[in-house]
C-alpha positions in Angstrom: -53.9 -6.7 -15.6 -56.4 -9.5 -15.2 -60.2 -9.5 -15.2 -62.6 -11.2 -12.9 -65.6 -13.2 -14.0 -68.9 -12.3 -12.5 -71.4 -15.1 -12.0 -74.7 -13.4 -12.6 -76.8 -16.5 -12.0 -75.4 -17.0 -8.6 -75.8 -13.3 -7.8 -79.5 -13.5 -8.9 -80.1 -16.6 -6.8 -78.6 -14.9 -3.7 -80.8 -11.8 -4.3 -83.9 -14.0 -4.7 -83.1 -15.8 -1.4 -82.9 -12.4 0.2 -86.4 -11.5 -0.9 -86.0 -9.9 -4.3 -88.3 -11.0 -7.1 -86.6 -12.5 -10.1 -87.1 -9.4 -12.3 -85.5 -7.0 -9.8 -82.7 -9.5 -9.0 -81.8 -9.8 -12.7 -81.9 -6.0 -13.1 -79.6 -5.5 -10.2 -77.3 -8.2 -11.4 -77.1 -6.7 -14.9 -76.5 -3.2 -13.5 -73.7 -4.5 -11.3 -72.2 -6.5 -14.2 -72.3 -3.4 -16.4 -70.7 -1.2 -13.8 -68.0 -3.7 -13.0 -67.1 -4.6 -16.6 -64.4 -1.9 -16.8 -62.6 -2.9 -13.6 -59.4 -4.8 -13.7 -57.4 -6.4 -11.0 -53.7 -5.5 -10.5 -51.4 -8.5 -10.5 -48.2 -8.9 -8.5 -46.2 -8.5 -11.8 -48.0 -5.1 -12.5 -47.0 -3.9 -9.0 -43.4 -5.0 -9.5 -43.2 -3.1 -12.8 -44.6 0.0 -11.2 -42.2 -0.3 -8.2 -39.2 -0.7 -10.5 -40.3 2.4 -12.5 -40.7 4.4 -9.2 -37.3 3.3 -8.0 -35.7 4.5 -11.2 -37.6 7.8 -11.0 -36.4 8.3 -7.4 -32.9 7.5 -8.3 -32.9 10.1 -11.1 -34.2 12.7 -8.6 -31.7 11.9 -6.0 -28.8 12.0 -8.4 -30.1 15.3 -9.9 -30.5 16.9 -6.5 -27.0 15.7 -5.4 -25.5 17.2 -8.5 -27.4 20.5 -7.9 -26.1 20.6 -4.3 -22.6 19.9 -5.5 -22.8 22.7 -8.1 -24.1 25.2 -5.5 -21.4 24.2 -3.0 -18.7 24.7 -5.7 -20.2 28.0 -6.6 -20.1 29.2 -3.0 -16.5 28.0 -2.5 -15.4 29.8 -5.7 -16.9 33.1 -4.5 -15.2 32.8 -1.2 -11.7 32.8 -2.9 
């Protein structure tokens, strides 16, 4: 996963242009940066890995269910004779 850089100076300037004083703008920028420090972006490669894992899990379930159905069918056919 990759991280995103946050430009606090630009954020503060935008807040100041919107009417916030410098102290409040810096406080908001710091709060936002602290809150967003733990976030990470998912890359295309991360999604491909997850998709591959999901396909493998689905394949295991499908094969398992097919074997279970086959076993039940064999059991029913054996009881009929």
